[in-house]
VMD Tcl script that builds the backbone (N, CA, C; Angstrom):
set m [mol new atoms 348]
animate dup $m
set s [atomselect $m all]
$s set {name element resname resid chain x y z} {
  {N N UNK 1 A -3.695 -33.105 12.046}
  {CA C UNK 1 A -2.926 -31.938 12.458}
  {C C UNK 1 A -1.879 -31.581 11.391}
  {N N UNK 2 A -1.191 -32.623 10.866}
  {CA C UNK 2 A -0.191 -32.358 9.817}
  {C C UNK 2 A -0.856 -31.825 8.565}
  {N N UNK 3 A -2.034 -32.327 8.252}
  {CA C UNK 3 A -2.747 -31.875 7.054}
  {C C UNK 3 A -3.147 -30.395 7.215}
  {N N UNK 4 A -3.600 -30.011 8.405}
  {CA C UNK 4 A -3.975 -28.612 8.652}
  {C C UNK 4 A -2.765 -27.701 8.524}
  {N N UNK 5 A -1.628 -28.121 9.088}
  {CA C UNK 5 A -0.407 -27.324 8.984}
  {C C UNK 5 A 0.006 -27.178 7.535}
  {N N UNK 6 A -0.117 -28.239 6.761}
  {CA C UNK 6 A 0.235 -28.195 5.341}
  {C C UNK 6 A -0.663 -27.226 4.579}
  {N N UNK 7 A -1.962 -27.231 4.903}
  {CA C UNK 7 A -2.866 -26.289 4.241}
  {C C UNK 7 A -2.561 -24.853 4.609}
  {N N UNK 8 A -2.238 -24.597 5.851}
  {CA C UNK 8 A -1.900 -23.228 6.296}
  {C C UNK 8 A -0.631 -22.757 5.576}
  {N N UNK 9 A 0.403 -23.588 5.532}
  {CA C UNK 9 A 1.642 -23.209 4.858}
  {C C UNK 9 A 1.430 -22.983 3.383}
  {N N UNK 10 A 0.625 -23.811 2.741}
  {CA C UNK 10 A 0.318 -23.633 1.320}
  {C C UNK 10 A -0.397 -22.301 1.105}
  {N N UNK 11 A -1.346 -21.975 1.960}
  {CA C UNK 11 A -2.045 -20.686 1.855}
  {C C UNK 11 A -1.123 -19.505 1.997}
  {N N UNK 12 A -0.201 -19.568 2.924}
  {CA C UNK 12 A 0.765 -18.470 3.123}
  {C C UNK 12 A 1.641 -18.307 1.903}
  {N N UNK 13 A 2.172 -19.406 1.405}
  {CA C UNK 13 A 3.030 -19.345 0.213}
  {C C UNK 13 A 2.284 -18.831 -0.989}
  {N N UNK 14 A 1.032 -19.267 -1.164}
  {CA C UNK 14 A 0.222 -18.800 -2.281}
  {C C UNK 14 A -0.035 -17.314 -2.175}
  {N N UNK 15 A -0.340 -16.801 -0.976}
  {CA C UNK 15 A -0.574 -15.375 -0.777}
  {C C UNK 15 A 0.668 -14.568 -1.119}
  {N N UNK 16 A 1.832 -15.020 -0.676}
  {CA C UNK 16 A 3.086 -14.307 -0.969}
  {C C UNK 16 A 3.345 -14.293 -2.475}
  {N N UNK 17 A 3.068 -15.402 -3.168}
  {CA C UNK 17 A 3.269 -15.475 -4.595}
  {C C UNK 17 A 2.354 -14.519 -5.331}
  {N N UNK 18 A 1.095 -14.469 -4.926}
  {CA C UNK 18 A 0.140 -13.569 -5.568}
  {C C UNK 18 A 0.524 -12.106 -5.365}
  {N N UNK 19 A 0.966 -11.748 -4.179}
  {CA C UNK 19 A 1.350 -10.366 -3.888}
  {C C UNK 19 A 2.534 -9.969 -4.735}
  {N N UNK 20 A 3.537 -10.830 -4.875}
  {CA C UNK 20 A 4.720 -10.470 -5.665}
  {C C UNK 20 A 4.435 -10.516 -7.159}
  {N N UNK 21 A 3.496 -11.375 -7.593}
  {CA C UNK 21 A 3.184 -11.452 -9.016}
  {C C UNK 21 A 2.515 -10.172 -9.483}
  {N N UNK 22 A 1.644 -9.613 -8.707}
  {CA C UNK 22 A 0.947 -8.375 -9.026}
  {C C UNK 22 A 1.626 -7.282 -8.225}
  {N N UNK 23 A 2.622 -6.601 -8.796}
  {CA C UNK 23 A 3.416 -5.674 -7.992}
  {C C UNK 23 A 3.273 -4.208 -8.414}
  {N N UNK 24 A 2.173 -3.856 -9.071}
  {CA C UNK 24 A 1.963 -2.439 -9.388}
  {C C UNK 24 A 0.456 -2.193 -9.532}
  {N N UNK 25 A 0.098 -0.943 -9.355}
  {CA C UNK 25 A -1.306 -0.537 -9.466}
  {C C UNK 25 A -1.341 0.954 -9.773}
  {N N UNK 26 A -2.300 1.375 -10.590}
  {CA C UNK 26 A -2.509 2.781 -10.881}
  {C C UNK 26 A -3.634 3.297 -9.997}
  {N N UNK 27 A -3.425 4.467 -9.414}
  {CA C UNK 27 A -4.406 5.095 -8.539}
  {C C UNK 27 A -4.688 6.522 -8.976}
  {N N UNK 28 A -5.888 6.989 -8.709}
  {CA C UNK 28 A -6.255 8.369 -8.930}
  {C C UNK 28 A -6.521 9.030 -7.591}
  {N N UNK 29 A -5.856 10.137 -7.336}
  {CA C UNK 29 A -6.106 10.919 -6.119}
  {C C UNK 29 A -6.951 12.118 -6.505}
  {N N UNK 30 A -8.143 12.217 -5.916}
  {CA C UNK 30 A -9.078 13.286 -6.247}
  {C C UNK 30 A -8.667 14.626 -5.609}
  {N N UNK 31 A -7.897 14.562 -4.519}
  {CA C UNK 31 A -7.423 15.770 -3.850}
  {C C UNK 31 A -5.945 15.606 -3.497}
  {N N UNK 32 A -5.302 16.703 -3.170}
  {CA C UNK 32 A -3.910 16.655 -2.760}
  {C C UNK 32 A -3.804 16.010 -1.376}
  {N N UNK 33 A -2.780 15.161 -1.190}
  {CA C UNK 33 A -2.558 14.499 0.094}
  {C C UNK 33 A -1.067 14.465 0.399}
  {N N UNK 34 A -0.752 14.151 1.642}
  {CA C UNK 34 A 0.640 13.895 2.029}
  {C C UNK 34 A 0.816 12.396 2.169}
  {N N UNK 35 A 1.982 11.924 1.679}
  {CA C UNK 35 A 2.367 10.504 1.847}
  {C C UNK 35 A 3.774 10.535 2.414}
  {N N UNK 36 A 3.889 10.132 3.681}
  {CA C UNK 36 A 5.194 10.271 4.342}
  {C C UNK 36 A 5.483 11.745 4.512}
  {N N UNK 37 A 6.607 12.197 3.987}
  {CA C UNK 37 A 6.945 13.629 4.067}
  {C C UNK 37 A 6.708 14.353 2.749}
  {N N UNK 38 A 6.142 13.659 1.763}
  {CA C UNK 38 A 5.937 14.260 0.428}
  {C C UNK 38 A 4.500 14.708 0.226}
  {N N UNK 39 A 4.340 15.802 -0.493}
  {CA C UNK 39 A 3.042 16.321 -0.872}
  {C C UNK 39 A 2.695 15.770 -2.256}
  {N N UNK 40 A 1.575 15.106 -2.385}
  {CA C UNK 40 A 1.132 14.563 -3.671}
  {C C UNK 40 A -0.073 15.359 -4.160}
  {N N UNK 41 A 0.068 16.080 -5.283}
  {CA C UNK 41 A -1.074 16.821 -5.805}
  {C C UNK 41 A -2.105 15.865 -6.414}
  {N N UNK 42 A -3.273 16.375 -6.684}
  {CA C UNK 42 A -4.317 15.593 -7.335}
  {C C UNK 42 A -3.808 15.053 -8.663}
  {N N UNK 43 A -4.125 13.785 -8.962}
  {CA C UNK 43 A -3.692 13.232 -10.237}
  {C C UNK 43 A -3.626 11.713 -10.231}
  {N N UNK 44 A -3.008 11.169 -11.276}
  {CA C UNK 44 A -2.890 9.738 -11.461}
  {C C UNK 44 A -1.480 9.290 -11.079}
  {N N UNK 45 A -1.385 8.214 -10.303}
  {CA C UNK 45 A -0.108 7.719 -9.802}
  {C C UNK 45 A 0.047 6.233 -10.070}
  {N N UNK 46 A 1.256 5.832 -10.375}
  {CA C UNK 46 A 1.605 4.432 -10.523}
  {C C UNK 46 A 2.365 4.041 -9.273}
  {N N UNK 47 A 1.852 3.038 -8.557}
  {CA C UNK 47 A 2.476 2.578 -7.323}
  {C C UNK 47 A 3.030 1.182 -7.552}
  {N N UNK 48 A 4.313 0.977 -7.224}
  {CA C UNK 48 A 4.911 -0.345 -7.316}
  {C C UNK 48 A 5.478 -0.715 -5.963}
  {N N UNK 49 A 5.676 -2.006 -5.743}
  {CA C UNK 49 A 6.235 -2.486 -4.493}
  {C C UNK 49 A 7.080 -3.728 -4.769}
  {N N UNK 50 A 7.973 -3.979 -3.851}
  {CA C UNK 50 A 8.831 -5.154 -3.946}
  {C C UNK 50 A 8.229 -6.287 -3.125}
  {N N UNK 51 A 8.876 -7.425 -3.134}
  {CA C UNK 51 A 8.399 -8.542 -2.320}
  {C C UNK 51 A 8.431 -8.148 -0.845}
  {N N UNK 52 A 7.410 -8.521 -0.091}
  {CA C UNK 52 A 7.358 -8.138 1.311}
  {C C UNK 52 A 8.501 -8.729 2.124}
  {N N UNK 53 A 9.049 -7.956 3.027}
  {CA C UNK 53 A 10.021 -8.417 4.001}
  {C C UNK 53 A 9.265 -8.443 5.321}
  {N N UNK 54 A 8.939 -9.636 5.756}
  {CA C UNK 54 A 8.028 -9.849 6.893}
  {C C UNK 54 A 6.692 -9.240 6.464}
  {N N UNK 55 A 6.170 -8.248 7.137}
  {CA C UNK 55 A 4.904 -7.646 6.717}
  {C C UNK 55 A 5.118 -6.220 6.230}
  {N N UNK 56 A 6.349 -5.851 5.893}
  {CA C UNK 56 A 6.671 -4.479 5.468}
  {C C UNK 56 A 7.119 -4.452 4.023}
  {N N UNK 57 A 6.776 -3.382 3.310}
  {CA C UNK 57 A 7.233 -3.153 1.945}
  {C C UNK 57 A 7.570 -1.676 1.801}
  {N N UNK 58 A 8.350 -1.392 0.772}
  {CA C UNK 58 A 8.571 -0.010 0.387}
  {C C UNK 58 A 7.760 0.235 -0.870}
  {N N UNK 59 A 6.859 1.194 -0.808}
  {CA C UNK 59 A 6.058 1.568 -1.964}
  {C C UNK 59 A 6.796 2.645 -2.737}
  {N N UNK 60 A 6.869 2.520 -4.041}
  {CA C UNK 60 A 7.431 3.543 -4.896}
  {C C UNK 60 A 6.274 4.173 -5.657}
  {N N UNK 61 A 6.047 5.450 -5.398}
  {CA C UNK 61 A 4.936 6.160 -6.013}
  {C C UNK 61 A 5.495 7.053 -7.113}
  {N N UNK 62 A 5.066 6.820 -8.337}
  {CA C UNK 62 A 5.540 7.597 -9.488}
  {C C UNK 62 A 4.459 8.567 -9.923}
  {N N UNK 63 A 4.805 9.837 -10.007}
  {CA C UNK 63 A 3.845 10.875 -10.375}
  {C C UNK 63 A 3.732 10.952 -11.900}
  {N N UNK 64 A 2.757 11.718 -12.368}
  {CA C UNK 64 A 2.555 11.889 -13.811}
  {C C UNK 64 A 3.761 12.512 -14.479}
  {N N UNK 65 A 4.526 13.348 -13.747}
  {CA C UNK 65 A 5.719 13.962 -14.341}
  {C C UNK 65 A 6.995 13.168 -14.018}
  {N N UNK 66 A 6.836 11.854 -13.721}
  {CA C UNK 66 A 7.929 10.896 -13.557}
  {C C UNK 66 A 8.774 11.102 -12.281}
  {N N UNK 67 A 8.339 11.893 -11.335}
  {CA C UNK 67 A 9.033 11.961 -10.032}
  {C C UNK 67 A 8.649 10.727 -9.223}
  {N N UNK 68 A 9.563 10.268 -8.363}
  {CA C UNK 68 A 9.265 9.104 -7.528}
  {C C UNK 68 A 9.383 9.437 -6.060}
  {N N UNK 69 A 8.527 8.834 -5.283}
  {CA C UNK 69 A 8.508 9.002 -3.833}
  {C C UNK 69 A 8.467 7.605 -3.240}
  {N N UNK 70 A 9.261 7.376 -2.201}
  {CA C UNK 70 A 9.295 6.070 -1.533}
  {C C UNK 70 A 8.692 6.232 -0.142}
  {N N UNK 71 A 7.772 5.304 0.215}
  {CA C UNK 71 A 7.080 5.342 1.496}
  {C C UNK 71 A 7.037 3.922 2.061}
  {N N UNK 72 A 7.294 3.780 3.357}
  {CA C UNK 72 A 7.180 2.477 4.002}
  {C C UNK 72 A 5.717 2.167 4.270}
  {N N UNK 73 A 5.374 0.890 4.142}
  {CA C UNK 73 A 3.988 0.460 4.394}
  {C C UNK 73 A 3.972 -0.936 4.985}
  {N N UNK 74 A 2.908 -1.230 5.664}
  {CA C UNK 74 A 2.647 -2.568 6.167}
  {C C UNK 74 A 1.667 -3.213 5.196}
  {N N UNK 75 A 1.917 -4.465 4.829}
  {CA C UNK 75 A 1.088 -5.135 3.831}
  {C C UNK 75 A 0.227 -6.191 4.493}
  {N N UNK 76 A -1.045 -6.245 4.054}
  {CA C UNK 76 A -1.960 -7.285 4.475}
  {C C UNK 76 A -2.415 -7.967 3.203}
  {N N UNK 77 A -1.959 -9.207 3.033}
  {CA C UNK 77 A -2.257 -9.939 1.813}
  {C C UNK 77 A -3.673 -10.495 1.814}
  {N N UNK 78 A -4.088 -10.898 0.637}
  {CA C UNK 78 A -5.411 -11.503 0.494}
  {C C UNK 78 A -6.279 -10.699 -0.465}
  {N N UNK 79 A -7.202 -11.367 -1.055}
  {CA C UNK 79 A -8.101 -10.736 -2.034}
  {C C UNK 79 A -8.892 -9.624 -1.385}
  {N N UNK 80 A -8.945 -8.484 -2.053}
  {CA C UNK 80 A -9.678 -7.319 -1.554}
  {C C UNK 80 A -10.942 -7.105 -2.387}
  {N N UNK 81 A -12.015 -6.672 -1.743}
  {CA C UNK 81 A -13.267 -6.435 -2.463}
  {C C UNK 81 A -13.211 -5.167 -3.283}
  {N N UNK 82 A -12.473 -4.170 -2.821}
  {CA C UNK 82 A -12.443 -2.863 -3.485}
  {C C UNK 82 A -10.994 -2.438 -3.678}
  {N N UNK 83 A -10.750 -1.715 -4.760}
  {CA C UNK 83 A -9.440 -1.091 -4.946}
  {C C UNK 83 A -9.631 0.422 -4.759}
  {N N UNK 84 A -8.582 1.085 -4.327}
  {CA C UNK 84 A -8.687 2.529 -4.136}
  {C C UNK 84 A -7.781 2.997 -3.004}
  {N N UNK 85 A -8.050 4.182 -2.536}
  {CA C UNK 85 A -7.241 4.789 -1.479}
  {C C UNK 85 A -8.114 5.173 -0.304}
  {N N UNK 86 A -7.491 5.255 0.857}
  {CA C UNK 86 A -8.146 5.745 2.085}
  {C C UNK 86 A -7.302 6.910 2.564}
  {N N UNK 87 A -7.940 8.030 2.821}
  {CA C UNK 87 A -7.229 9.216 3.331}
  {C C UNK 87 A -7.818 9.593 4.682}
  {N N UNK 88 A -7.060 10.402 5.414}
  {CA C UNK 88 A -7.558 10.938 6.684}
  {C C UNK 88 A -7.084 12.391 6.787}
  {N N UNK 89 A -7.829 13.167 7.550}
  {CA C UNK 89 A -7.485 14.580 7.753}
  {C C UNK 89 A -7.102 14.773 9.207}
  {N N UNK 90 A -5.887 15.290 9.426}
  {CA C UNK 90 A -5.378 15.589 10.784}
  {C C UNK 90 A -4.944 17.027 10.787}
  {N N UNK 91 A -5.519 17.822 11.664}
  {CA C UNK 91 A -5.194 19.266 11.767}
  {C C UNK 91 A -5.290 19.952 10.420}
  {N N UNK 92 A -6.280 19.619 9.620}
  {CA C UNK 92 A -6.496 20.273 8.336}
  {C C UNK 92 A -5.619 19.775 7.200}
  {N N UNK 93 A -4.797 18.777 7.433}
  {CA C UNK 93 A -3.921 18.223 6.398}
  {C C UNK 93 A -4.407 16.838 6.028}
  {N N UNK 94 A -4.595 16.563 4.728}
  {CA C UNK 94 A -5.016 15.250 4.256}
  {C C UNK 94 A -3.805 14.349 4.099}
  {N N UNK 95 A -3.906 13.120 4.644}
  {CA C UNK 95 A -2.828 12.138 4.557}
  {C C UNK 95 A -3.333 10.912 3.812}
  {N N UNK 96 A -2.468 10.347 2.985}
  {CA C UNK 96 A -2.751 9.071 2.349}
  {C C UNK 96 A -2.514 7.996 3.397}
  {N N UNK 97 A -3.555 7.262 3.721}
  {CA C UNK 97 A -3.480 6.307 4.842}
  {C C UNK 97 A -3.345 4.866 4.352}
  {N N UNK 98 A -4.120 4.478 3.345}
  {CA C UNK 98 A -4.090 3.101 2.822}
  {C C UNK 98 A -4.243 3.079 1.305}
  {N N UNK 99 A -3.637 2.059 0.695}
  {CA C UNK 99 A -3.832 1.755 -0.704}
  {C C UNK 99 A -4.400 0.336 -0.766}
  {N N UNK 100 A -5.495 0.169 -1.483}
  {CA C UNK 100 A -6.113 -1.145 -1.617}
  {C C UNK 100 A -5.970 -1.594 -3.066}
  {N N UNK 101 A -5.298 -2.720 -3.282}
  {CA C UNK 101 A -5.192 -3.310 -4.603}
  {C C UNK 101 A -6.088 -4.534 -4.644}
  {N N UNK 102 A -6.129 -5.216 -5.770}
  {CA C UNK 102 A -6.953 -6.416 -5.896}
  {C C UNK 102 A -6.456 -7.526 -4.976}
  {N N UNK 103 A -5.142 -7.547 -4.692}
  {CA C UNK 103 A -4.560 -8.665 -3.994}
  {C C UNK 103 A -3.973 -8.340 -2.622}
  {N N UNK 104 A -3.941 -7.071 -2.242}
  {CA C UNK 104 A -3.356 -6.706 -0.943}
  {C C UNK 104 A -3.828 -5.325 -0.512}
  {N N UNK 105 A -3.678 -5.083 0.785}
  {CA C UNK 105 A -3.953 -3.742 1.341}
  {C C UNK 105 A -2.643 -3.249 1.950}
  {N N UNK 106 A -2.258 -2.004 1.630}
  {CA C UNK 106 A -1.032 -1.408 2.133}
  {C C UNK 106 A -1.410 -0.265 3.092}
  {N N UNK 107 A -0.897 -0.336 4.310}
  {CA C UNK 107 A -1.146 0.697 5.312}
  {C C UNK 107 A 0.126 1.526 5.433}
  {N N UNK 108 A 0.070 2.792 5.005}
  {CA C UNK 108 A 1.258 3.635 4.984}
  {C C UNK 108 A 1.693 3.994 6.383}
  {N N UNK 109 A 3.000 4.087 6.551}
  {CA C UNK 109 A 3.608 4.406 7.838}
  {C C UNK 109 A 3.899 5.918 7.881}
  {N N UNK 110 A 2.849 6.720 7.880}
  {CA C UNK 110 A 3.010 8.171 7.989}
  {C C UNK 110 A 3.413 8.526 9.403}
  {N N UNK 111 A 4.280 9.465 9.532}
  {CA C UNK 111 A 4.681 9.968 10.847}
  {C C UNK 111 A 3.954 11.282 11.108}
  {N N UNK 112 A 2.810 11.172 11.795}
  {CA C UNK 112 A 1.991 12.354 12.053}
  {C C UNK 112 A 2.194 12.756 13.509}
  {N N UNK 113 A 2.615 13.979 13.719}
  {CA C UNK 113 A 2.856 14.448 15.097}
  {C C UNK 113 A 1.550 14.467 15.870}
  {N N UNK 114 A 1.610 13.988 17.106}
  {CA C UNK 114 A 0.457 14.017 17.970}
  {C C UNK 114 A -0.505 12.860 17.801}
  {N N UNK 115 A -0.253 11.975 16.835}
  {CA C UNK 115 A -1.132 10.820 16.575}
  {C C UNK 115 A -0.319 9.560 16.782}
  {N N UNK 116 A -0.860 8.622 17.539}
  {CA C UNK 116 A -0.160 7.361 17.769}
  {C C UNK 116 A -0.770 6.253 16.955}
}
mol reanalyze $m
mol bondsrecalc $m
mol representation Tube
mol addrep $m
């Protein structure tokens, strides 16, 4: 039992270390989307994040023209098979829903009216 607990704790600490060690990723958005309350046009973005506080992080999204946008996200650590973005369309508006990096998945906390 103690050995199992030790392995679980080691895995958690290793995951947190990997997430904080790799703290930026470049993404390409093929279409314009909303992230939080900001409109992001099509283009290349540099996304950085700080060490997770519980399972939440603040993502800093830097545009090609050096503007920055901050968005809250929930982080799910662990090796990911694919990197990229997930978007969704609600009432004709595209929203940035998830960012997938090599080491974590970030689920954006968009406030969309009418959607729970």
